[in-house]
Phi, psi and omega in degrees: 000132184301320182299318179297322177297319180296316179298316179296321177297315180298318178298324179292337182281353186298338183271353184289162177301154183307313181301319180292322180293324178296315180299317178297313180304311183296320180295315181294321180299318178294319180297319180293322177301316180295330181299328183243019185298332177285343179264314179205126181247031183290142181304329184296340181284348180240045183304137179244149174260119184240138177303138185303327181289350177268358180265132176222152183285155170277174182246026183224356185295119181275001184275128177234138183247132179291158182305313180302322179291324177293322178295320178293320178299316180298316180297320180299314181291323177296319184276320187249352184081184177274110184263346178228131177290155174280137180271127183223166171242132181273109175276098188289340181298316178246012179052049176241155176250110184272128184292129174260318176213135177115021183301316183290328173297319182295324178297313180296316180300318177296318180296331180275007176066028175286139181270334181234150180236131175285128182230151167252124186263128174244147179248097181219154176287174186300319180298314182286334174290318176300313180299320179298316178300314182294319178300316179299317181294313183292330178296332177264005179073028184235116169190156180249137187305306185298319181287326175297320179297322177297324177295317179301315178301316181300314180294323176296319178297328180277359172109001179281139176268177184301316181301316182294318179297311181302317183293313191273342176241015172063049184236130178289160181298324179293318180293319180299319178299318178297319178299318183292326178290328180301315184256010178052052183303321183301323177290324180293316180293333182277345183295135180303320183294331178290310182302322183281318186287324184265329177066031178260117183280157180302125180087349182292144180236164175241153183293157176296000000 
C-alpha cells in the first residue's frame, strides 16, 4: 500500500540531522496541503517550522498584553505546548517572516529557548496584512483606541477608503469616524505635503 510506504519512509528519516528533518517536514506539509486544496486551502494546513531568528515583529500591531496575561500565555505554552501556529508573511527580500498574528506567543517561545516556530504563511500586501492583524485582535476583543486610530490613518494614507476599512477590519462607520477624529485624519489628508508625496486622490482606492 502506497500510504504505508510513505509512513515507512518518514520513519526512516528520523535518524537524519535536524536541518534535513525540518526540510522534509516542511516539504511534506506543503505537499499534504496541496493534496486537499480542493477541499480546504487554509494556510493552517501547510504549517512550516521556521528558525526563531527568522521571525520578526511588524511595526503596526496595536495589541498590547498585560503582564498577568503574558504569564498565563507562558504557562499555557509550557503546559500544553504550541497549539496555534503564528501567522506570518514571508518577506523574501531579506528572507524574514514578519508576524501578522502571534507576536506575544513569539516572545514566549523565544524566552523558552525554542529554536523553531510553527507558522502559517499568508501572502498579502501591507494593507491587507494590517487588516488581517486587526481582525485577529478584534476577534479576541483586544485593541487600543489610540493605536487603532493610528492604523486607520495608515490605511487611509495607503489609499484605502472608508468603506474598505470598515469592511476589512470589522469597524462600523460610526466607530471609524471616532477613530479618525482621534488622530485628526481630515487635517492630515488635507495637508499639501500629504497630497503631493502620496499622490492619492480623493476617493481613490487600491486593489485588494
